[in-house]
mmCIF entry with sequence, helices, sheets and N, C-alpha, C, O atoms, coordinates in Angstrom:
data_MODEL
# 
_entry.id   MODEL 
# 
_entity.id                         1 
_entity.type                       polymer 
_entity.pdbx_number_of_molecules   1 
# 
_entity_poly.entity_id                      1 
_entity_poly.type                           'polypeptide(L)' 
_entity_poly.nstd_linkage                   no 
_entity_poly.nstd_monomer                   no 
_entity_poly.pdbx_seq_one_letter_code       
;(UNK)(UNK)(UNK)(UNK)(UNK)(UNK)(UNK)(UNK)(UNK)(UNK)(UNK)(UNK)(UNK)(UNK)(UNK)(UNK)
(UNK)(UNK)(UNK)(UNK)(UNK)(UNK)(UNK)(UNK)(UNK)(UNK)(UNK)(UNK)(UNK)(UNK)(UNK)(UNK)
(UNK)(UNK)(UNK)(UNK)
;
_entity_poly.pdbx_seq_one_letter_code_can   XXXXXXXXXXXXXXXXXXXXXXXXXXXXXXXXXXXX 
_entity_poly.pdbx_strand_id                 A 
# 
loop_
_entity_poly_seq.entity_id 
_entity_poly_seq.num 
_entity_poly_seq.mon_id 
_entity_poly_seq.hetero 
1 1  UNK n 
1 2  UNK n 
1 3  UNK n 
1 4  UNK n 
1 5  UNK n 
1 6  UNK n 
1 7  UNK n 
1 8  UNK n 
1 9  UNK n 
1 10 UNK n 
1 11 UNK n 
1 12 UNK n 
1 13 UNK n 
1 14 UNK n 
1 15 UNK n 
1 16 UNK n 
1 17 UNK n 
1 18 UNK n 
1 19 UNK n 
1 20 UNK n 
1 21 UNK n 
1 22 UNK n 
1 23 UNK n 
1 24 UNK n 
1 25 UNK n 
1 26 UNK n 
1 27 UNK n 
1 28 UNK n 
1 29 UNK n 
1 30 UNK n 
1 31 UNK n 
1 32 UNK n 
1 33 UNK n 
1 34 UNK n 
1 35 UNK n 
1 36 UNK n 
# 
_struct_asym.id          A 
_struct_asym.entity_id   1 
# 
loop_
_struct_conf.conf_type_id 
_struct_conf.id 
_struct_conf.pdbx_PDB_helix_id 
_struct_conf.beg_label_comp_id 
_struct_conf.beg_label_asym_id 
_struct_conf.beg_label_seq_id 
_struct_conf.pdbx_beg_PDB_ins_code 
_struct_conf.end_label_comp_id 
_struct_conf.end_label_asym_id 
_struct_conf.end_label_seq_id 
_struct_conf.pdbx_end_PDB_ins_code 
_struct_conf.beg_auth_comp_id 
_struct_conf.beg_auth_asym_id 
_struct_conf.beg_auth_seq_id 
_struct_conf.end_auth_comp_id 
_struct_conf.end_auth_asym_id 
_struct_conf.end_auth_seq_id 
_struct_conf.pdbx_PDB_helix_class 
_struct_conf.details 
_struct_conf.pdbx_PDB_helix_length 
HELX_P HELX_P1 AA1 UNK A 2  ? UNK A 7  ? UNK A 2  UNK A 7  1 ? 6  
HELX_P HELX_P2 AA2 UNK A 11 ? UNK A 34 ? UNK A 11 UNK A 34 1 ? 24 
# 
_struct_conf_type.id          HELX_P 
_struct_conf_type.criteria    ? 
_struct_conf_type.reference   ? 
# 
loop_
_atom_site.group_PDB 
_atom_site.id 
_atom_site.type_symbol 
_atom_site.label_atom_id 
_atom_site.label_alt_id 
_atom_site.label_comp_id 
_atom_site.label_asym_id 
_atom_site.label_entity_id 
_atom_site.label_seq_id 
_atom_site.pdbx_PDB_ins_code 
_atom_site.Cartn_x 
_atom_site.Cartn_y 
_atom_site.Cartn_z 
_atom_site.occupancy 
_atom_site.B_iso_or_equiv 
_atom_site.pdbx_formal_charge 
_atom_site.auth_seq_id 
_atom_site.auth_comp_id 
_atom_site.auth_asym_id 
_atom_site.auth_atom_id 
_atom_site.pdbx_PDB_model_num 
ATOM 1   N N  . UNK A 1 1  ? 0.838   -1.203 0.000  1.00 0.00 ? 1  UNK A N  1 
ATOM 2   C CA . UNK A 1 1  ? 0.000   0.000  0.000  1.00 0.00 ? 1  UNK A CA 1 
ATOM 3   C C  . UNK A 1 1  ? 0.866   1.243  0.000  1.00 0.00 ? 1  UNK A C  1 
ATOM 4   O O  . UNK A 1 1  ? 1.952   1.253  0.580  1.00 0.00 ? 1  UNK A O  1 
ATOM 5   N N  . UNK A 1 2  ? 0.389   2.285  -0.647 1.00 0.00 ? 2  UNK A N  1 
ATOM 6   C CA . UNK A 1 2  ? 1.151   3.528  -0.739 1.00 0.00 ? 2  UNK A CA 1 
ATOM 7   C C  . UNK A 1 2  ? 1.343   4.147  0.644  1.00 0.00 ? 2  UNK A C  1 
ATOM 8   O O  . UNK A 1 2  ? 2.391   4.726  0.930  1.00 0.00 ? 2  UNK A O  1 
ATOM 9   N N  . UNK A 1 3  ? 0.330   4.024  1.500  1.00 0.00 ? 3  UNK A N  1 
ATOM 10  C CA . UNK A 1 3  ? 0.420   4.619  2.827  1.00 0.00 ? 3  UNK A CA 1 
ATOM 11  C C  . UNK A 1 3  ? 1.561   3.993  3.617  1.00 0.00 ? 3  UNK A C  1 
ATOM 12  O O  . UNK A 1 3  ? 2.307   4.695  4.300  1.00 0.00 ? 3  UNK A O  1 
ATOM 13  N N  . UNK A 1 4  ? 1.696   2.672  3.526  1.00 0.00 ? 4  UNK A N  1 
ATOM 14  C CA . UNK A 1 4  ? 2.759   1.995  4.266  1.00 0.00 ? 4  UNK A CA 1 
ATOM 15  C C  . UNK A 1 4  ? 4.123   2.451  3.773  1.00 0.00 ? 4  UNK A C  1 
ATOM 16  O O  . UNK A 1 4  ? 5.013   2.731  4.577  1.00 0.00 ? 4  UNK A O  1 
ATOM 17  N N  . UNK A 1 5  ? 4.296   2.528  2.440  1.00 0.00 ? 5  UNK A N  1 
ATOM 18  C CA . UNK A 1 5  ? 5.588   2.918  1.885  1.00 0.00 ? 5  UNK A CA 1 
ATOM 19  C C  . UNK A 1 5  ? 5.892   4.370  2.253  1.00 0.00 ? 5  UNK A C  1 
ATOM 20  O O  . UNK A 1 5  ? 7.055   4.742  2.408  1.00 0.00 ? 5  UNK A O  1 
ATOM 21  N N  . UNK A 1 6  ? 4.854   5.186  2.393  1.00 0.00 ? 6  UNK A N  1 
ATOM 22  C CA . UNK A 1 6  ? 5.059   6.591  2.739  1.00 0.00 ? 6  UNK A CA 1 
ATOM 23  C C  . UNK A 1 6  ? 5.576   6.704  4.172  1.00 0.00 ? 6  UNK A C  1 
ATOM 24  O O  . UNK A 1 6  ? 6.399   7.567  4.478  1.00 0.00 ? 6  UNK A O  1 
ATOM 25  N N  . UNK A 1 7  ? 5.087   5.828  5.041  1.00 0.00 ? 7  UNK A N  1 
ATOM 26  C CA . UNK A 1 7  ? 5.535   5.851  6.433  1.00 0.00 ? 7  UNK A CA 1 
ATOM 27  C C  . UNK A 1 7  ? 6.967   5.356  6.537  1.00 0.00 ? 7  UNK A C  1 
ATOM 28  O O  . UNK A 1 7  ? 7.752   5.873  7.333  1.00 0.00 ? 7  UNK A O  1 
ATOM 29  N N  . UNK A 1 8  ? 7.305   4.365  5.741  1.00 0.00 ? 8  UNK A N  1 
ATOM 30  C CA . UNK A 1 8  ? 8.667   3.846  5.774  1.00 0.00 ? 8  UNK A CA 1 
ATOM 31  C C  . UNK A 1 8  ? 8.756   2.540  6.535  1.00 0.00 ? 8  UNK A C  1 
ATOM 32  O O  . UNK A 1 8  ? 7.783   1.790  6.606  1.00 0.00 ? 8  UNK A O  1 
ATOM 33  N N  . UNK A 1 9  ? 9.928   2.264  7.109  1.00 0.00 ? 9  UNK A N  1 
ATOM 34  C CA . UNK A 1 9  ? 10.166  0.982  7.774  1.00 0.00 ? 9  UNK A CA 1 
ATOM 35  C C  . UNK A 1 9  ? 9.923   1.062  9.279  1.00 0.00 ? 9  UNK A C  1 
ATOM 36  O O  . UNK A 1 9  ? 10.361  0.183  10.021 1.00 0.00 ? 9  UNK A O  1 
ATOM 37  N N  . UNK A 1 10 ? 9.235   2.096  9.733  1.00 0.00 ? 10 UNK A N  1 
ATOM 38  C CA . UNK A 1 10 ? 8.970   2.217  11.168 1.00 0.00 ? 10 UNK A CA 1 
ATOM 39  C C  . UNK A 1 10 ? 7.901   1.200  11.553 1.00 0.00 ? 10 UNK A C  1 
ATOM 40  O O  . UNK A 1 10 ? 6.710   1.436  11.351 1.00 0.00 ? 10 UNK A O  1 
ATOM 41  N N  . UNK A 1 11 ? 8.328   0.080  12.102 1.00 0.00 ? 11 UNK A N  1 
ATOM 42  C CA . UNK A 1 11 ? 7.396   -1.006 12.425 1.00 0.00 ? 11 UNK A CA 1 
ATOM 43  C C  . UNK A 1 11 ? 6.323   -0.534 13.410 1.00 0.00 ? 11 UNK A C  1 
ATOM 44  O O  . UNK A 1 11 ? 5.175   -0.970 13.322 1.00 0.00 ? 11 UNK A O  1 
ATOM 45  N N  . UNK A 1 12 ? 6.679   0.348  14.343 1.00 0.00 ? 12 UNK A N  1 
ATOM 46  C CA . UNK A 1 12 ? 5.716   0.822  15.333 1.00 0.00 ? 12 UNK A CA 1 
ATOM 47  C C  . UNK A 1 12 ? 4.612   1.625  14.651 1.00 0.00 ? 12 UNK A C  1 
ATOM 48  O O  . UNK A 1 12 ? 3.429   1.392  14.900 1.00 0.00 ? 12 UNK A O  1 
ATOM 49  N N  . UNK A 1 13 ? 4.990   2.560  13.801 1.00 0.00 ? 13 UNK A N  1 
ATOM 50  C CA . UNK A 1 13 ? 4.000   3.375  13.102 1.00 0.00 ? 13 UNK A CA 1 
ATOM 51  C C  . UNK A 1 13 ? 3.170   2.504  12.177 1.00 0.00 ? 13 UNK A C  1 
ATOM 52  O O  . UNK A 1 13 ? 1.958   2.682  12.059 1.00 0.00 ? 13 UNK A O  1 
ATOM 53  N N  . UNK A 1 14 ? 3.830   1.563  11.524 1.00 0.00 ? 14 UNK A N  1 
ATOM 54  C CA . UNK A 1 14 ? 3.126   0.696  10.587 1.00 0.00 ? 14 UNK A CA 1 
ATOM 55  C C  . UNK A 1 14 ? 2.119   -0.170 11.345 1.00 0.00 ? 14 UNK A C  1 
ATOM 56  O O  . UNK A 1 14 ? 1.009   -0.406 10.867 1.00 0.00 ? 14 UNK A O  1 
ATOM 57  N N  . UNK A 1 15 ? 2.511   -0.636 12.525 1.00 0.00 ? 15 UNK A N  1 
ATOM 58  C CA . UNK A 1 15 ? 1.604   -1.469 13.317 1.00 0.00 ? 15 UNK A CA 1 
ATOM 59  C C  . UNK A 1 15 ? 0.391   -0.652 13.759 1.00 0.00 ? 15 UNK A C  1 
ATOM 60  O O  . UNK A 1 15 ? -0.742  -1.125 13.664 1.00 0.00 ? 15 UNK A O  1 
ATOM 61  N N  . UNK A 1 16 ? 0.621   0.568  14.242 1.00 0.00 ? 16 UNK A N  1 
ATOM 62  C CA . UNK A 1 16 ? -0.484  1.407  14.695 1.00 0.00 ? 16 UNK A CA 1 
ATOM 63  C C  . UNK A 1 16 ? -1.413  1.717  13.529 1.00 0.00 ? 16 UNK A C  1 
ATOM 64  O O  . UNK A 1 16 ? -2.632  1.752  13.697 1.00 0.00 ? 16 UNK A O  1 
ATOM 65  N N  . UNK A 1 17 ? -0.842  1.943  12.342 1.00 0.00 ? 17 UNK A N  1 
ATOM 66  C CA . UNK A 1 17 ? -1.654  2.231  11.159 1.00 0.00 ? 17 UNK A CA 1 
ATOM 67  C C  . UNK A 1 17 ? -2.524  1.029  10.832 1.00 0.00 ? 17 UNK A C  1 
ATOM 68  O O  . UNK A 1 17 ? -3.710  1.177  10.535 1.00 0.00 ? 17 UNK A O  1 
ATOM 69  N N  . UNK A 1 18 ? -1.938  -0.159 10.885 1.00 0.00 ? 18 UNK A N  1 
ATOM 70  C CA . UNK A 1 18 ? -2.702  -1.371 10.586 1.00 0.00 ? 18 UNK A CA 1 
ATOM 71  C C  . UNK A 1 18 ? -3.826  -1.554 11.594 1.00 0.00 ? 18 UNK A C  1 
ATOM 72  O O  . UNK A 1 18 ? -4.917  -1.998 11.236 1.00 0.00 ? 18 UNK A O  1 
ATOM 73  N N  . UNK A 1 19 ? -3.563  -1.211 12.864 1.00 0.00 ? 19 UNK A N  1 
ATOM 74  C CA . UNK A 1 19 ? -4.601  -1.346 13.887 1.00 0.00 ? 19 UNK A CA 1 
ATOM 75  C C  . UNK A 1 19 ? -5.752  -0.394 13.597 1.00 0.00 ? 19 UNK A C  1 
ATOM 76  O O  . UNK A 1 19 ? -6.920  -0.765 13.718 1.00 0.00 ? 19 UNK A O  1 
ATOM 77  N N  . UNK A 1 20 ? -5.416  0.850  13.208 1.00 0.00 ? 20 UNK A N  1 
ATOM 78  C CA . UNK A 1 20 ? -6.451  1.838  12.891 1.00 0.00 ? 20 UNK A CA 1 
ATOM 79  C C  . UNK A 1 20 ? -7.263  1.378  11.690 1.00 0.00 ? 20 UNK A C  1 
ATOM 80  O O  . UNK A 1 20 ? -8.492  1.447  11.696 1.00 0.00 ? 20 UNK A O  1 
ATOM 81  N N  . UNK A 1 21 ? -6.563  0.904  10.654 1.00 0.00 ? 21 UNK A N  1 
ATOM 82  C CA . UNK A 1 21 ? -7.262  0.426  9.455  1.00 0.00 ? 21 UNK A CA 1 
ATOM 83  C C  . UNK A 1 21 ? -8.172  -0.740 9.815  1.00 0.00 ? 21 UNK A C  1 
ATOM 84  O O  . UNK A 1 21 ? -9.295  -0.829 9.318  1.00 0.00 ? 21 UNK A O  1 
ATOM 85  N N  . UNK A 1 22 ? -7.698  -1.631 10.672 1.00 0.00 ? 22 UNK A N  1 
ATOM 86  C CA . UNK A 1 22 ? -8.506  -2.785 11.076 1.00 0.00 ? 22 UNK A CA 1 
ATOM 87  C C  . UNK A 1 22 ? -9.765  -2.323 11.802 1.00 0.00 ? 22 UNK A C  1 
ATOM 88  O O  . UNK A 1 22 ? -10.847 -2.869 11.584 1.00 0.00 ? 22 UNK A O  1 
ATOM 89  N N  . UNK A 1 23 ? -9.626  -1.314 12.669 1.00 0.00 ? 23 UNK A N  1 
ATOM 90  C CA . UNK A 1 23 ? -10.778 -0.797 13.405 1.00 0.00 ? 23 UNK A CA 1 
ATOM 91  C C  . UNK A 1 23 ? -11.770 -0.156 12.446 1.00 0.00 ? 23 UNK A C  1 
ATOM 92  O O  . UNK A 1 23 ? -12.978 -0.347 12.579 1.00 0.00 ? 23 UNK A O  1 
ATOM 93  N N  . UNK A 1 24 ? -11.257 0.611  11.471 1.00 0.00 ? 24 UNK A N  1 
ATOM 94  C CA . UNK A 1 24 ? -12.141 1.258  10.497 1.00 0.00 ? 24 UNK A CA 1 
ATOM 95  C C  . UNK A 1 24 ? -12.892 0.211  9.686  1.00 0.00 ? 24 UNK A C  1 
ATOM 96  O O  . UNK A 1 24 ? -14.092 0.346  9.447  1.00 0.00 ? 24 UNK A O  1 
ATOM 97  N N  . UNK A 1 25 ? -12.186 -0.830 9.265  1.00 0.00 ? 25 UNK A N  1 
ATOM 98  C CA . UNK A 1 25 ? -12.820 -1.891 8.479  1.00 0.00 ? 25 UNK A CA 1 
ATOM 99  C C  . UNK A 1 25 ? -13.878 -2.605 9.315  1.00 0.00 ? 25 UNK A C  1 
ATOM 100 O O  . UNK A 1 25 ? -14.942 -2.959 8.808  1.00 0.00 ? 25 UNK A O  1 
ATOM 101 N N  . UNK A 1 26 ? -13.581 -2.814 10.597 1.00 0.00 ? 26 UNK A N  1 
ATOM 102 C CA . UNK A 1 26 ? -14.537 -3.487 11.477 1.00 0.00 ? 26 UNK A CA 1 
ATOM 103 C C  . UNK A 1 26 ? -15.784 -2.623 11.652 1.00 0.00 ? 26 UNK A C  1 
ATOM 104 O O  . UNK A 1 26 ? -16.906 -3.127 11.596 1.00 0.00 ? 26 UNK A O  1 
ATOM 105 N N  . UNK A 1 27 ? -15.585 -1.312 11.865 1.00 0.00 ? 27 UNK A N  1 
ATOM 106 C CA . UNK A 1 27 ? -16.722 -0.405 12.009 1.00 0.00 ? 27 UNK A CA 1 
ATOM 107 C C  . UNK A 1 27 ? -17.548 -0.379 10.730 1.00 0.00 ? 27 UNK A C  1 
ATOM 108 O O  . UNK A 1 27 ? -18.778 -0.378 10.778 1.00 0.00 ? 27 UNK A O  1 
ATOM 109 N N  . UNK A 1 28 ? -16.868 -0.357 9.588  1.00 0.00 ? 28 UNK A N  1 
ATOM 110 C CA . UNK A 1 28 ? -17.570 -0.342 8.300  1.00 0.00 ? 28 UNK A CA 1 
ATOM 111 C C  . UNK A 1 28 ? -18.392 -1.616 8.149  1.00 0.00 ? 28 UNK A C  1 
ATOM 112 O O  . UNK A 1 28 ? -19.524 -1.571 7.669  1.00 0.00 ? 28 UNK A O  1 
ATOM 113 N N  . UNK A 1 29 ? -17.829 -2.749 8.555  1.00 0.00 ? 29 UNK A N  1 
ATOM 114 C CA . UNK A 1 29 ? -18.549 -4.018 8.465  1.00 0.00 ? 29 UNK A CA 1 
ATOM 115 C C  . UNK A 1 29 ? -19.770 -4.008 9.369  1.00 0.00 ? 29 UNK A C  1 
ATOM 116 O O  . UNK A 1 29 ? -20.828 -4.513 8.993  1.00 0.00 ? 29 UNK A O  1 
ATOM 117 N N  . UNK A 1 30 ? -19.631 -3.433 10.564 1.00 0.00 ? 30 UNK A N  1 
ATOM 118 C CA . UNK A 1 30 ? -20.757 -3.369 11.491 1.00 0.00 ? 30 UNK A CA 1 
ATOM 119 C C  . UNK A 1 30 ? -21.856 -2.486 10.913 1.00 0.00 ? 30 UNK A C  1 
ATOM 120 O O  . UNK A 1 30 ? -23.036 -2.817 11.025 1.00 0.00 ? 30 UNK A O  1 
ATOM 121 N N  . UNK A 1 31 ? -21.482 -1.366 10.295 1.00 0.00 ? 31 UNK A N  1 
ATOM 122 C CA . UNK A 1 31 ? -22.478 -0.474 9.700  1.00 0.00 ? 31 UNK A CA 1 
ATOM 123 C C  . UNK A 1 31 ? -23.237 -1.199 8.599  1.00 0.00 ? 31 UNK A C  1 
ATOM 124 O O  . UNK A 1 31 ? -24.449 -1.036 8.460  1.00 0.00 ? 31 UNK A O  1 
ATOM 125 N N  . UNK A 1 32 ? -22.514 -2.008 7.810  1.00 0.00 ? 32 UNK A N  1 
ATOM 126 C CA . UNK A 1 32 ? -23.166 -2.755 6.735  1.00 0.00 ? 32 UNK A CA 1 
ATOM 127 C C  . UNK A 1 32 ? -24.133 -3.773 7.331  1.00 0.00 ? 32 UNK A C  1 
ATOM 128 O O  . UNK A 1 32 ? -25.234 -3.964 6.815  1.00 0.00 ? 32 UNK A O  1 
ATOM 129 N N  . UNK A 1 33 ? -23.723 -4.428 8.419  1.00 0.00 ? 33 UNK A N  1 
ATOM 130 C CA . UNK A 1 33 ? -24.590 -5.419 9.052  1.00 0.00 ? 33 UNK A CA 1 
ATOM 131 C C  . UNK A 1 33 ? -25.836 -4.743 9.617  1.00 0.00 ? 33 UNK A C  1 
ATOM 132 O O  . UNK A 1 33 ? -26.927 -5.312 9.592  1.00 0.00 ? 33 UNK A O  1 
ATOM 133 N N  . UNK A 1 34 ? -25.663 -3.526 10.124 1.00 0.00 ? 34 UNK A N  1 
ATOM 134 C CA . UNK A 1 34 ? -26.793 -2.801 10.697 1.00 0.00 ? 34 UNK A CA 1 
ATOM 135 C C  . UNK A 1 34 ? -27.636 -2.124 9.617  1.00 0.00 ? 34 UNK A C  1 
ATOM 136 O O  . UNK A 1 34 ? -28.705 -1.588 9.911  1.00 0.00 ? 34 UNK A O  1 
ATOM 137 N N  . UNK A 1 35 ? -27.163 -2.146 8.370  1.00 0.00 ? 35 UNK A N  1 
ATOM 138 C CA . UNK A 1 35 ? -27.898 -1.520 7.282  1.00 0.00 ? 35 UNK A CA 1 
ATOM 139 C C  . UNK A 1 35 ? -27.792 -0.005 7.320  1.00 0.00 ? 35 UNK A C  1 
ATOM 140 O O  . UNK A 1 35 ? -28.607 0.698  6.723  1.00 0.00 ? 35 UNK A O  1 
ATOM 141 N N  . UNK A 1 36 ? -26.769 0.502  8.035  1.00 0.00 ? 36 UNK A N  1 
ATOM 142 C CA . UNK A 1 36 ? -26.621 1.942  8.170  1.00 0.00 ? 36 UNK A CA 1 
ATOM 143 C C  . UNK A 1 36 ? -25.805 2.519  7.065  1.00 0.00 ? 36 UNK A C  1 
ATOM 144 O O  . UNK A 1 36 ? -25.582 3.729  7.029  1.00 0.00 ? 36 UNK A O  1 
# 
């Protein structure tokens, strides 16, 4: 992903980014399940 390459090799930042993306995807999935 372009975002990861933009951050670089900082594993900590990359991990936090992945966690945020995972949360956003989970919220999006919940909204779809709720029909919102």
